[in-house]
C-alpha positions as CSV (number, residue, x, y, z in Angstrom):
1,M,15.0,10.0,-27.4
2,L,11.4,10.3,-28.1
3,Y,10.6,12.1,-24.8
4,R,12.1,15.6,-25.4
5,E,10.6,18.9,-25.3
6,S,13.1,20.2,-27.9
7,G,11.1,21.9,-30.9
8,H,7.9,22.4,-29.5
9,F,7.6,26.0,-28.3
10,R,5.0,27.3,-26.0
11,T,4.1,31.1,-27.4
12,T,1.1,32.1,-24.7
13,Y,0.5,31.3,-21.4
14,R,-2.6,29.2,-21.9
15,A,0.1,26.7,-23.6
16,D,2.7,27.2,-20.8
17,Q,-0.1,26.5,-17.8
18,A,-2.1,23.7,-19.5
19,I,-2.4,20.3,-17.9
20,F,0.1,18.3,-19.9
21,P,2.9,21.1,-21.4
22,I,4.5,18.5,-22.9
23,V,3.0,17.2,-26.2
24,Q,4.1,13.6,-25.5
25,D,2.5,13.7,-22.1
26,R,-0.8,14.3,-24.1
27,W,-0.1,11.4,-26.3
28,V,0.5,9.2,-23.4
29,V,-2.9,10.3,-21.4
30,A,-4.7,9.9,-24.9
31,A,-3.8,6.4,-25.4
32,V,-4.2,5.3,-22.2
33,V,-8.1,6.8,-21.9
34,A,-8.7,5.2,-25.0
35,F,-7.0,2.1,-24.1
36,A,-8.8,2.4,-21.4
37,F,-12.4,2.7,-22.7
38,V,-12.3,0.2,-25.7
39,V,-9.6,-2.3,-25.4
40,V,-10.3,-3.3,-22.0
41,P,-13.9,-3.9,-22.3
42,V,-13.0,-6.4,-25.0
43,I,-10.8,-8.0,-23.6
44,A,-11.3,-8.0,-19.7
45,D,-13.3,-11.1,-18.5
46,E,-15.7,-11.0,-15.6
47,Y,-13.6,-11.5,-13.0
48,W,-11.2,-9.1,-13.5
49,L,-13.9,-6.0,-14.4
50,Q,-16.1,-7.3,-11.6
51,A,-13.3,-7.9,-8.7
52,I,-10.5,-5.7,-9.8
53,L,-11.0,-2.9,-11.9
54,I,-14.7,-1.8,-11.3
55,P,-13.3,-1.3,-7.4
56,T,-10.2,0.2,-8.6
57,V,-12.0,2.9,-10.8
58,I,-14.4,3.8,-7.8
59,F,-12.3,3.9,-5.3
60,A,-10.2,6.2,-7.4
61,L,-12.7,8.6,-7.0
62,A,-13.3,8.3,-3.5
63,A,-9.3,8.4,-3.3
64,I,-9.5,12.0,-5.3
65,G,-12.2,13.7,-3.2
66,L,-10.1,12.5,-0.1
67,N,-6.9,13.9,-1.9
68,I,-8.9,16.9,-2.2
69,L,-9.5,17.7,1.0
70,T,-6.0,16.1,2.7
71,G,-3.8,16.5,0.4
72,Y,-4.3,19.8,-1.4
73,A,-6.0,21.4,2.0
74,G,-4.2,19.8,4.6
75,Q,-7.2,18.7,6.6
76,L,-7.0,15.4,8.3
77,S,-10.2,13.5,7.4
78,L,-11.5,9.4,8.6
79,G,-14.7,10.0,7.5
80,T,-14.5,9.2,4.2
81,G,-16.6,6.1,4.5
82,G,-19.3,7.5,6.3
83,F,-19.5,10.0,3.4
84,M,-19.6,7.3,0.9
85,A,-22.5,5.8,2.7
86,V,-24.3,9.4,2.6
87,G,-23.7,8.8,-1.4
88,A,-25.2,5.6,-1.3
89,Y,-28.3,5.8,0.8
90,A,-29.2,9.1,-1.0
91,T,-29.2,7.7,-4.3
92,Y,-31.4,4.7,-3.3
93,K,-33.9,7.4,-1.5
94,L,-33.9,9.6,-4.8
95,T,-34.5,6.0,-7.1
96,T,-37.4,5.3,-4.5
97,F,-38.7,8.0,-4.6
98,L,-38.4,9.7,-8.9
99,P,-38.5,6.1,-10.1
100,E,-38.5,8.3,-13.6
101,V,-35.5,10.3,-13.3
102,N,-32.3,8.8,-15.1
103,I,-30.3,6.9,-12.7
104,L,-27.3,9.2,-13.6
105,V,-28.5,12.2,-12.6
106,H,-29.4,10.9,-8.7
107,I,-25.9,9.6,-9.0
108,L,-24.5,12.9,-9.6
109,V,-27.1,15.0,-6.9
110,S,-26.4,12.4,-4.3
111,G,-23.4,14.0,-4.2
112,V,-24.9,17.7,-3.0
113,F,-26.4,15.5,0.0
114,A,-22.9,14.6,0.8
115,A,-21.6,17.5,0.5
116,A,-24.0,19.6,2.7
117,V,-23.4,16.4,5.4
118,G,-19.5,17.4,4.6
119,I,-19.9,21.1,5.6
120,L,-21.8,20.5,8.9
121,F,-18.8,18.0,9.8
122,G,-15.9,20.4,8.6
123,I,-17.0,23.3,10.8
124,P,-15.1,22.1,13.7
125,S,-12.1,22.4,11.1
126,L,-12.5,26.1,11.9
127,R,-11.2,25.6,15.5
128,I,-8.9,22.2,15.3
129,K,-6.8,20.7,13.3
130,G,-4.6,17.8,13.1
131,F,-4.9,14.7,15.3
132,Y,-8.0,16.2,17.1
133,L,-9.4,17.1,13.4
134,A,-9.3,13.4,12.4
135,V,-11.1,12.5,15.7
136,A,-13.9,14.8,14.5
137,T,-14.1,13.5,11.4
138,L,-13.9,9.6,13.1
139,A,-16.8,11.0,14.8
140,A,-18.7,11.5,12.1
141,Q,-18.2,8.5,10.8
142,F,-19.3,6.5,13.4
143,F,-22.8,8.9,14.0
144,L,-23.9,8.5,10.5
145,M,-23.2,4.5,10.7
146,W,-25.5,4.6,13.3
147,I,-28.0,7.3,12.2
148,F,-28.3,4.5,8.8
149,N,-28.8,1.5,10.4
150,R,-30.8,2.6,13.5
151,V,-33.2,5.0,11.2
152,P,-35.4,2.8,9.2
153,W,-36.6,4.9,6.9
154,F,-33.3,5.1,4.9
155,Y,-33.9,1.5,4.0
156,N,-37.3,2.0,3.4
157,Y,-38.4,-0.6,6.8
158,N,-36.9,-4.0,5.2
159,P,-36.6,-6.2,7.5
160,N,-32.7,-7.3,7.2
161,G,-31.7,-3.5,6.8
162,T,-30.1,-4.1,3.3
163,I,-30.4,-1.6,0.2
164,T,-30.4,-3.2,-3.2
165,A,-30.2,-1.8,-6.5
166,P,-33.4,-1.6,-8.4
167,P,-32.5,-2.0,-11.7
168,R,-32.1,1.4,-14.0
169,T,-31.3,2.2,-17.8
170,L,-29.0,4.8,-19.4
171,F,-30.0,5.7,-22.4
172,G,-31.7,2.4,-22.9
173,I,-29.0,0.0,-21.5
174,V,-29.2,-1.2,-18.1
175,V,-26.4,0.2,-15.7
176,T,-27.9,-1.1,-12.5
177,G,-29.6,-4.6,-11.6
178,P,-28.6,-8.3,-11.9
179,Q,-29.5,-7.6,-15.6
180,A,-26.8,-5.1,-16.4
181,S,-23.2,-6.9,-17.7
182,A,-20.0,-5.5,-15.8
183,E,-18.5,-4.1,-19.1
184,V,-21.3,-1.5,-18.9
185,R,-21.1,-1.1,-15.2
186,Y,-17.1,-0.5,-15.9
187,L,-17.5,1.9,-18.4
188,V,-19.6,4.3,-16.7
189,C,-17.8,4.0,-13.8
190,L,-14.6,4.7,-16.2
191,A,-16.5,7.9,-17.3
192,I,-17.6,9.5,-14.4
193,L,-14.0,8.7,-13.1
194,V,-12.3,10.8,-15.9
195,L,-14.4,13.4,-15.7
196,F,-13.9,14.3,-12.1
197,A,-10.3,13.6,-12.3
198,Y,-10.2,16.4,-15.2
199,L,-12.7,18.8,-12.9
200,A,-10.5,17.6,-10.2
201,K,-7.3,18.5,-12.1
202,N,-8.2,21.9,-13.3
203,L,-9.5,23.0,-9.8
204,V,-6.3,22.3,-8.0
205,R,-4.7,24.8,-10.8
206,S,-7.3,27.7,-9.8
207,N,-7.3,30.4,-7.4
208,T,-9.2,28.2,-5.2
209,G,-6.9,24.9,-5.5
210,R,-3.9,27.5,-4.7
211,G,-5.9,28.7,-1.5
212,W,-6.2,25.1,-0.6
213,M,-2.7,24.6,-0.6
214,A,-1.5,28.3,1.1
215,I,-3.9,26.9,4.1
216,R,-2.2,23.4,4.1
217,D,0.8,25.2,4.7
218,M,0.7,27.9,6.9
219,D,-3.1,29.1,7.8
220,V,-2.0,32.2,9.4
221,A,0.0,33.7,6.7
222,A,-2.9,32.6,4.2
223,E,-5.2,34.5,6.3
224,I,-2.8,37.3,6.6
225,I,-2.6,37.8,2.5
226,G,-6.0,37.5,2.5
227,I,-7.6,34.3,2.0
228,R,-10.5,33.4,4.1
229,P,-10.3,29.9,6.0
230,L,-13.8,29.5,6.4
231,R,-15.0,29.7,2.9
232,T,-11.7,28.2,2.0
233,K,-11.7,25.1,4.4
234,L,-15.9,24.5,4.5
235,L,-15.2,24.7,0.4
236,A,-12.7,21.8,0.5
237,F,-14.9,19.5,2.7
238,A,-18.0,20.2,0.4
239,I,-15.8,19.0,-2.5
240,S,-14.3,16.4,-1.3
241,S,-17.8,14.8,0.0
242,Y,-19.4,15.1,-3.0
243,Y,-16.5,13.1,-4.8
244,C,-17.0,10.7,-2.2
245,G,-20.6,10.7,-2.3
246,V,-20.8,10.0,-5.7
247,A,-17.8,7.3,-5.1
248,G,-20.6,5.5,-2.7
249,A,-23.2,5.8,-5.0
250,L,-20.9,4.2,-7.4
251,Y,-19.6,1.3,-5.1
252,M,-23.2,0.7,-4.2
253,F,-25.0,0.8,-7.6
254,L,-22.7,-0.1,-10.0
255,Y,-20.5,-2.5,-8.0
256,L,-21.9,-4.7,-5.0
257,Q,-25.4,-3.7,-6.0
258,S,-26.3,-4.7,-2.5
259,V,-25.4,-3.7,0.8
260,E,-25.5,-3.4,4.7
261,T,-24.5,-0.3,6.3
262,L,-21.2,-2.0,7.1
263,A,-20.1,-1.8,3.6
264,F,-19.1,1.4,4.4
265,G,-17.4,1.0,7.8
266,I,-14.3,2.2,9.4
267,D,-12.6,-0.2,7.4
268,V,-13.1,1.9,4.0
269,S,-12.0,4.9,5.0
270,F,-8.5,3.6,6.4
271,L,-8.4,2.0,2.8
272,V,-9.0,5.4,1.0
273,L,-6.9,6.6,3.1
274,F,-4.1,4.1,2.4
275,M,-4.7,5.1,-1.0
276,I,-3.7,8.8,-1.0
277,I,-0.8,8.3,1.4
278,I,0.8,5.6,-0.7
279,G,-0.1,7.0,-3.7
280,G,0.9,10.7,-3.1
281,L,-0.6,13.2,-1.1
282,G,-1.7,16.4,-3.7
283,S,-1.6,14.6,-6.3
284,I,-4.7,13.5,-8.7
285,M,-2.5,10.6,-10.4
286,G,-1.3,9.8,-6.9
287,S,-4.9,8.8,-6.5
288,I,-5.6,6.8,-9.3
289,L,-2.1,4.7,-8.6
290,G,-2.8,4.3,-5.2
291,A,-6.1,2.7,-5.7
292,A,-4.9,0.7,-8.2
293,F,-2.3,-0.4,-5.8
294,I,-4.9,-1.2,-2.7
295,V,-6.8,-3.3,-5.0
296,V,-4.4,-5.4,-6.7
297,V,-1.6,-6.3,-4.4
298,P,-4.0,-8.2,-1.9
299,I,-5.7,-9.7,-4.8
300,L,-2.5,-11.0,-6.0
301,L,-1.0,-12.0,-2.4
302,T,-4.4,-14.2,-2.2
303,N,-3.7,-15.8,-5.8
304,I,0.2,-16.0,-5.6
305,P,-0.2,-19.6,-3.3
306,Q,-2.1,-21.2,-5.2
307,L,-0.1,-20.6,-8.3
308,L,2.7,-22.5,-6.9
309,A,0.8,-24.9,-5.4
310,I,1.5,-24.4,-1.9
311,P,-1.0,-26.0,0.6
312,I,-1.9,-23.5,3.2
313,S,-5.6,-22.9,4.9
314,V,-7.5,-20.2,3.6
315,E,-7.1,-18.8,7.1
316,L,-3.7,-18.8,7.1
317,A,-3.4,-17.2,3.7
318,K,-5.6,-14.8,4.7
319,H,-3.8,-14.0,8.0
320,I,0.0,-14.1,5.5
321,E,-1.8,-11.8,3.3
322,R,-2.2,-9.2,5.9
323,M,1.3,-9.4,7.4
324,I,3.0,-9.1,3.4
325,F,0.5,-6.8,2.5
326,G,1.1,-4.4,6.0
327,G,4.7,-4.7,5.8
328,L,4.5,-3.6,1.7
329,I,3.2,-0.5,2.6
330,I,5.3,0.1,5.8
331,F,8.6,-0.6,3.4
332,F,7.0,2.1,0.9
333,L,6.1,4.8,2.8
334,I,10.3,4.4,4.2
335,V,11.3,4.2,0.4
336,E,9.3,6.6,-1.0
337,P,7.5,8.6,1.3
338,L,6.2,10.7,-1.5
339,G,4.0,8.2,-3.1
340,L,3.8,6.5,-6.5
341,A,3.6,10.2,-8.3
342,R,6.8,10.6,-6.8
343,L,7.8,7.6,-8.7
344,W,6.4,8.2,-11.8
345,Q,7.5,12.1,-11.9
346,I,10.7,10.6,-11.0
347,V,10.9,8.5,-14.3
348,K,10.0,11.4,-16.7
349,E,12.5,13.3,-15.4
350,K,15.2,10.7,-16.1
351,L,13.7,10.1,-19.6
352,R,13.5,13.6,-20.2
353,L,17.5,13.5,-19.6
354,W,18.3,10.0,-20.9
355,P,21.3,9.1,-22.1
356,F,23.0,12.1,-20.3
357,P,23.8,11.3,-16.2
358,Y,21.0,12.8,-14.0
């Protein structure tokens, strides 16, 4: 009975086109965000923050970036890991050349380098699409991994080929390096995710977002009505790569803190792709839900044998985890191909009509 629209009157177009036109939605979202910022850092321990919450937030940001390109613009990409690597290595080089600049500035600027690379590898989308575009972006993934692994300048000629996050502060608080607490790193990642998710939600509701969806649904018809494919597709690649580049910088500096090139391999690209498929294509909320699903479910599957005191080897447990996880993905796609976002939408629709039949 609490989730009703009766009594809430929208008298302006601005109110009618708001992100959350229903008052209860605004309350729920505000409560969830407040809980994530205020309560979670207090009640969560080191394991929850480091192993679950921080990677979930970072991958949610990367999933939003890929969803902009694939879910809204309809351009399939398998180079997400490579674009994340661009952001990570760009931030590393910026902190080396300009150590006095705020680390947050470095992270945000690194996305610009990723966007430039995304535009470069997005040029083939003007002539090819579908499976052929996926192969082209997959080539970008392998090329970026090769260049970061073979050119010593990117990792400052370190003999072991790794890059390590130097200790940096943000407003006097250490956010990177061994001294940075998990709570601080989680709050920084969460703040960036909330800001970028809000920007993405407004972007896909603008003329730019409607142009992406027109290209996705029927590119020939979109071009006939005046939408320029060159500008629209390359802008989608740029913004998507920017999000992925920032996520890659956070992944290296605030999560792993020391990585090799393999940390951004093809597995990461497929992982982010699974996130938007399970969460829901063309949905910002679906990107976040999909990231949480992909990160949390393998951890649960790993810990279930220990909780049930089942004596199995680590190798067998890992194989069983992958089998169950793959089966869950297939089952979920059969049951609800539109993803978790559609399930959430169905729940809200039923709540708006409850207790009447639907």
